[in-house]
C-alpha positions in Angstrom: 0.0 0.0 0.0 1.3 3.4 -0.9 1.8 6.1 1.8 -0.2 9.3 2.0 2.9 11.2 1.0 3.2 9.7 -2.5 5.2 11.9 -4.9 2.6 13.9 -6.8 4.4 13.2 -10.0 3.1 9.6 -9.6 -0.5 10.6 -9.1 -3.0 8.9 -11.4 -4.7 12.0 -12.9 -2.7 15.1 -13.9 -4.4 18.4 -14.8 -4.7 17.5 -18.4 -6.4 14.2 -17.6 -8.8 15.9 -15.2 -9.7 18.5 -17.8 -10.2 15.8 -20.4 -12.6 14.0 -17.9 -14.5 17.0 -16.6 -15.2 19.1 -19.7 -17.0 16.4 -21.7 -19.1 15.6 -18.6 -20.2 19.3 -18.3 -21.1 19.3 -22.0 -23.0 16.1 -21.7 -25.0 17.4 -18.6 -25.7 20.6 -20.4 -27.0 18.7 -23.5 -29.3 16.7 -21.3 -30.8 19.9 -19.8 -31.1 21.8 -23.1 -32.6 18.8 -25.0 -35.1 18.3 -22.2 -36.2 21.9 -22.6 -36.4 21.6 -26.4 -38.5 18.4 -26.0 -41.0 20.1 -23.7 -41.4 23.0 -26.2 -42.0 20.6 -29.1 -44.5 18.6 -27.1 -46.3 21.8 -26.2 -47.1 22.3 -29.9 -49.1 19.1 -29.9 -51.4 20.4 -27.1 -51.8 20.6 -23.4 -53.2 17.1 -23.1 -50.1 15.8 -24.8 -47.9 17.7 -22.4 -49.8 16.3 -19.4 -49.7 12.7 -20.7 -46.0 12.8 -21.6 -45.0 14.4 -18.3 -46.9 11.8 -16.3 -45.1 8.9 -18.0 -41.8 10.8 -17.9 -42.0 10.8 -14.1 -41.8 7.0 -14.2 -39.0 7.1 -16.8 -36.9 9.5 -14.8 -37.2 7.2 -11.8 -36.0 4.2 -13.8 -33.2 6.2 -15.5 -32.0 7.2 -12.0 -32.0 3.5 -10.9 -29.9 2.5 -14.0 -27.6 5.4 -13.4 -27.1 4.2 -9.8 -26.4 0.7 -10.9 -24.0 2.1 -13.5 -22.2 4.0 -10.7 -21.9 0.8 -8.7 -20.3 -1.0 -11.6 -18.1 2.0 -12.3 -16.8 2.0 -8.7 -16.0 -1.7 -8.7 -14.3 -1.6 -12.1 -12.5 1.5 -11.1 -11.1 0.0 -7.9 -9.9 -3.0 -9.9 -8.3 -0.7 -12.4 -6.6 1.1 -9.6 -5.1 -2.2 -8.5 -3.8 -2.8 -12.1 -6.1 -5.9 -12.3 -7.4 -5.3 -15.8 -9.0 -8.8 -16.2 -11.1 -8.3 -13.0 -12.1 -4.7 -14.2 -13.3 -6.2 -17.5 -15.3 -8.9 -15.6 -16.9 -6.2 -13.5 -17.9 -4.3 -16.7 -19.3 -7.5 -18.3 -21.3 -8.4 -15.1 -22.7 -4.8 -15.0 -23.7 -4.8 -18.7 -25.4 -8.2 -18.5 -27.1 -7.6 -15.1 -28.4 -4.2 -15.9 -29.8 -5.5 -19.2 -31.6 -8.4 -17.6 -33.0 -6.1 -14.9 -34.2 -3.6 -17.6 -35.9 -6.4 -19.7 -37.7 -7.7 -16.6 -38.8 -4.1 -15.8 -40.0 -3.6 -19.4 -42.1 -6.7 -19.3 -43.6 -5.7 -15.9 -44.5 -2.3 -17.2 -46.3 -3.8 -20.2 -48.1 -6.3 -18.0 -49.1 -3.7 -15.4 -50.0 -1.0 -18.0 -53.6 -0.7 -17.0 -52.8 -0.4 -13.3 -50.1 2.3 -14.0 -52.4 4.3 -16.2 -55.5 4.1 -13.9 -54.0 3.3 -10.5 -50.8 5.3 -10.3 -52.0 8.2 -12.4 -55.5 8.2 -10.9 -58.5 10.0 -12.4 -57.2 11.9 -15.4 -59.1 13.2 -18.4 -59.7 10.8 -21.4 -57.5 12.7 -23.9 -54.6 12.9 -21.4 -55.0 9.2 -20.7 -54.9 8.5 -24.5 -51.6 10.4 -24.9 -50.1 8.8 -21.8 -51.1 5.3 -23.1 -49.5 5.9 -26.5 -46.3 7.4 -25.0 -46.0 4.6 -22.4 -46.4 1.8 -25.0 -43.6 3.2 -27.2 -41.1 4.6 -24.7 -41.2 1.5 -22.5 -39.5 -0.4 -25.3 -36.5 1.9 -24.9 -35.9 0.9 -21.2 -33.3 -1.8 -22.0 -31.4 0.5 -24.3 -31.2 3.5 -21.9 -30.0 1.0 -19.3 -27.3 -0.3 -21.6 -26.2 3.3 -22.5 -26.0 4.3 -18.8 -23.9 1.2 -18.0 -21.6 1.8 -20.9 -21.2 5.5 -20.2 -20.3 4.7 -16.6 -17.6 2.3 -17.7 -16.1 4.8 -20.1 -16.0 7.4 -17.3 -14.2 4.8 -15.1 -11.5 4.6 -17.8 -11.3 8.4 -17.6 -12.7 8.6 -21.2 -15.8 10.7 -20.8 -15.4 12.1 -24.3 -16.8 8.8 -25.8 -20.0 9.0 -23.8 -20.3 12.7 -24.6 -20.1 12.0 -28.4 -22.6 9.2 -28.1 -24.9 11.5 -26.1 -24.6 14.1 -28.9 -25.6 11.6 -31.5 -28.5 10.4 -29.3 -29.8 13.9 -28.7 -29.5 15.0 -32.3 -31.5 12.0 -33.4 -34.1 12.8 -30.7 -34.5 16.4 -31.5 -34.4 16.1 -35.3 -36.8 13.2 -35.1 -39.2 15.2 -33.0 -39.0 18.1 -35.4 -39.6 15.9 -38.5 -42.5 13.9 -37.0 -44.3 16.8 -35.2 -43.7 19.7 -37.5 -43.2 17.8 -40.8 -45.7 14.9 -40.5 -47.9 16.5 -37.9 -47.9 13.5 -35.7 -49.1 13.6 -32.1 -47.6 11.9 -29.0 -46.0 9.2 -31.2 -44.0 11.9 -32.9 -42.3 12.5 -29.5 -42.1 8.8 -28.4 -40.6 7.2 -31.6 -37.5 9.4 -31.8 -36.9 8.8 -28.1 -36.9 5.0 -28.8 -34.8 5.2 -31.9 -32.2 7.6 -30.3 -31.8 5.3 -27.2 -31.5 2.2 -29.4 -28.7 4.0 -31.4 -26.9 5.2 -28.3 -26.9 1.7 -26.8 -25.7 0.0 -29.9 -22.9 2.6 -30.5 -21.6 2.5 -26.9 -21.6 -1.3 -26.8 -19.7 -1.5 -30.1 -17.1 1.0 -28.8 -16.9 -0.9 -25.5 -16.1 -4.2 -27.3 -12.7 -2.7 -28.5 -10.1 -4.9 -26.7 -7.5 -2.1 -27.0 -9.3 -0.2 -24.2 -8.3 -0.3 -20.5 -11.7 -2.0 -19.9 -13.6 -3.8 -22.6 -16.7 -6.1 -22.8 -16.3 -9.4 -24.7 -19.3 -10.3 -26.9 -21.0 -13.4 -25.5 -24.3 -15.2 -26.2 -24.6 -16.6 -22.7 -24.7 -15.0 -19.2 -23.1 -16.6 -16.2 -23.9 -14.4 -13.2 -20.9 -13.8 -10.8 -22.9 -13.2 -7.6 -19.9 -12.1 -5.7 -19.2 -9.4 -8.3 -22.9 -8.5 -8.5 -23.1 -8.1 -4.8 -20.3 -5.6 -4.9 -22.0 -3.7 -7.7 -25.3 -3.7 -5.8 -23.5 -2.6 -2.6 -23.0 0.8 -4.3 -25.9 0.7 -6.7 -28.8 -0.1 -4.3 -28.1 2.6 -1.7 -27.4 5.1 -4.5 -30.6 4.1 -6.3 -32.7 4.3 -3.1 -31.3 7.7 -2.4 -32.2 9.0 -5.9 -35.6 7.4 -5.7 -36.4 9.0 -2.3 -35.2 12.3 -3.7 -37.7 12.0 -6.6 -40.5 11.1 -4.2 -39.6 14.1 -2.0 -39.8 16.4 -5.1 -43.3 15.1 -5.8 -44.5 15.6 -2.2 -43.1 19.2 -2.2 -44.7 19.9 -5.6 -48.1 18.9 -4.2 -47.5 21.5 -1.4 -46.4 24.2 -3.9 -49.6 23.7 -5.9 -51.7 24.9 -2.8 -50.0 28.3 -2.9 -51.6 29.4 -6.2 -50.9 29.7 -9.9 -48.1 32.3 -9.4 -46.3 29.9 -7.0 -46.5 27.0 -9.4 -45.1 29.1 -12.2 -42.4 30.6 -10.1 -41.3 27.2 -8.8 -41.3 25.7 -12.3 -39.2 28.5 -13.8 -36.9 28.4 -10.8 -36.4 24.7 -11.2 -35.4 25.1 -14.9 -32.9 27.8 -14.0 -31.6 25.8 -11.0 -30.8 22.9 -13.2 -28.2 25.2 -14.9 -27.0 26.6 -11.6 -25.8 23.2 -10.3 -24.9 21.7 -13.7 -21.1 21.9 -13.4 -21.3 20.5 -9.9 -23.3 17.5 -11.1 -20.7 16.9 -13.8 -17.7 17.1 -11.5 -19.4 14.8 -9.0 -19.3 12.1 -11.7 -15.6 12.8 -12.2 -15.1 12.4 -8.5 -16.5 8.9 -8.6 -14.1 8.0 -11.4 -11.0 9.5 -9.8 -11.5 8.4 -6.3 -12.5 4.8 -7.2 -9.1 4.4 -9.0 -7.2 5.9 -6.0 -9.1 3.7 -3.5 -8.3 0.6 -5.7 -4.6 1.6 -5.5 -4.9 1.8 -1.7 -3.6 5.3 -1.8 -5.7 7.5 0.6 -3.2 10.3 0.3 -4.4 10.7 -3.4 -8.0 10.3 -2.2 -7.6 13.3 0.1 -5.6 15.3 -2.5 -8.2 14.8 -5.3 -11.2 15.3 -3.0 -9.8 18.7 -2.0 -8.7 19.6 -5.6 -12.1 18.6 -7.2 -13.9 20.4 -4.4 -12.0 23.6 -5.2 -12.7 23.1 -8.9 -16.4 22.7 -8.1 -16.5 25.9 -6.0 -14.8 27.8 -8.8 -17.2 26.5 -11.5 -20.2 27.2 -9.3 -19.1 30.8 -8.7 -18.6 31.5 -12.4 -21.9 29.8 -13.4 -24.1 31.5 -10.8 -22.6 34.9 -11.3 -23.4 34.6 -15.1 -27.0 33.4 -14.3 -27.7 36.2 -11.8 -26.4 38.8 -14.2 -28.5 37.4 -17.0 -31.6 36.9 -14.8 -33.5 40.0 -16.0 -33.2 38.8 -19.6 -34.2 35.2 -18.6 -37.3 36.4 -16.8 -38.3 38.6 -19.7 -38.1 35.6 -22.0 -40.6 33.7 -19.9 -43.0 36.7 -20.0 -44.0 36.2 -16.4 -46.4 38.4 -14.4 -44.8 40.9 -12.1 -45.6 38.9 -8.9 -44.3 35.6 -10.4 -41.1 37.4 -11.8 -40.4 38.9 -8.4 -40.7 35.6 -6.5 -38.7 33.8 -9.1 -35.9 36.4 -8.9 -35.8 36.1 -5.1 -35.6 32.3 -5.3 -32.9 32.2 -8.0 -30.6 34.8 -6.3 -31.0 33.0 -2.9 -30.3 29.7 -4.6 -27.3 31.1 -6.4 -25.7 32.2 -3.1 -26.4 28.8 -1.5 -25.0 26.9 -4.5 -21.7 28.8 -4.2 -21.4 28.4 -0.4 -23.0 25.0 0.4 -23.7 22.8 -2.6 -20.2 21.4 -3.1 -20.0 20.3 0.6 -23.4 18.6 0.4 -23.0 16.8 -2.9 -19.3 16.6 -3.9 -17.9 15.0 -0.7 -20.5 12.1 -0.7 -19.2 11.2 -4.2 -15.9 10.4 -2.5 -17.6 8.2 0.0 -19.5 6.2 -2.7 -16.4 5.7 -4.7 -14.7 4.4 -1.5 -17.5 1.9 -0.9 -19.3 3.9 1.8 -22.6 4.3 -0.1 -24.9 3.0 2.6 -24.0 5.8 5.1 -24.5 8.4 2.3 -28.0 7.0 1.7 -28.9 7.1 5.4 -27.7 10.7 5.9 -29.3 12.0 2.7 -32.7 10.3 3.1 -33.1 11.1 6.8 -32.0 14.8 6.2 -34.4 15.1 3.2 -37.5 13.8 5.0 -36.9 15.7 8.3 -35.5 19.0 7.1 -36.6 19.4 3.5 -40.1 18.0 3.6 -41.2 18.8 7.1 -39.6 22.2 7.1 -41.3 22.9 3.7 -44.6 22.6 5.4 -43.4 24.5 8.5 -41.9 27.5 6.6 -44.1 27.4 3.5 -47.5 26.7 4.9 -47.5 27.4 8.6 -45.1 30.4 8.7 -46.6 31.9 5.5 -43.4 32.0 3.5 -45.1 30.3 0.6 -43.0 28.9 -2.3 -39.9 30.7 -1.1 -40.1 28.8 2.2 -40.0 25.5 0.3 -36.6 26.6 -1.2 -35.3 27.7 2.2 -36.2 24.3 3.6 -34.2 22.7 0.8 -31.2 24.7 1.8 -31.6 23.7 5.4 -31.4 20.1 4.2 -28.2 21.0 2.4 -26.7 22.5 5.5 -27.5 19.5 7.6 -26.1 17.2 5.0 -22.9 19.2 4.8 -22.4 19.1 8.5 -22.9 15.3 8.6 -20.7 14.7 5.6 -17.8 16.9 6.8 -18.0 15.2 10.2 -17.8 11.8 8.6 -15.0 12.8 6.3 -12.8 13.9 9.2 -13.7 10.8 11.2 -12.1 8.7 8.6 -14.7 5.9 9.0 -15.3 5.9 5.2 -11.8 4.7 4.6 -10.7 1.1 4.0 -14.2 0.0 2.8 -12.9 -0.8 -0.6 -15.1 -3.4 -2.4 -12.2 -5.2 -4.2 
């Protein structure tokens, strides 16, 4: 095992490697947000019923994508730790087990959704208007077929990030999003199709992305590759290691989505202006934290390799360095957004009351992003990459339910702060998380929990 004072010249990632890892991740995250916005604009041209139907189904799809991303993270951590140990064969085995396992899970989920379609449409979605139900039914039938492909893409992208090659997943993401957007435009505006005009390009783009990333991952010249095989022999010890990270991370993400839905139901009681202000603020907020989200993915890649090498000196060094980079990126991003805020609000054509509340939320959120977000969300990425995912889940879920959800009702409803109070409650949650994560970091209890 290396000492904590390893010569920095021998460190795994130099500045050029970190830049090559982080910049494509930021571009990929930005693409996802921009394409999501473009999608919503195109769907709106089909009609309000289509927007409602698609958004209902997308709630389920987002949940599933988060689950697959969590499993991908689990596989990436295991493969990354093996790579850090210079055990290429085991890293390849971990990648193969991830690809097969995530595909099998996705196929089972796909079949379950088709089998339970009636219950999802009428039980989960409840009493909705007939035209909304029709759009939701059409969209669900087509997009559900894309679940195995989006699972494969997420798994493949995670493996490429583990190798430090995020440029590949970025390029595949660009192809996927170009197909999606151009397909939407052709079918909706050119052929005047309805909901299927949105669903079919989604399916085709995800199929293309999955095929491309698997072809690229089969290249034996790469640090990690997946051998084509007709049969699947589950390695339960390897799968257990992957699930050791993936399950807590997936539960954490799922609870977060559930919490968002609960909070949204509260916001809807504050009136139309509050719903609009919250919606616009959420869109802007996705850009405010975008670089931080991208760098958190890079943290997983870098730290997993260092932990695999048994070098906790590098773990500390890169955690501190990537935390500083996150702070710098958050400052630049949020200063630009705050300066551009008058133009952004004007583009949305909001009422004076809604614009005022939105401005208050965005400026408050910008300050908190700069001061608190990195501590609440970058540090736990180090823990997950070290194998300490379960404690991350416990801290995050408990803090969210107690401080974000309960305080949303206390501040927003009972103290009369309205939608602004809901955002204050979220920041209280961040503060509590930060305190817990900083305490755990300095306790050192997250060390020596390597999975390999």
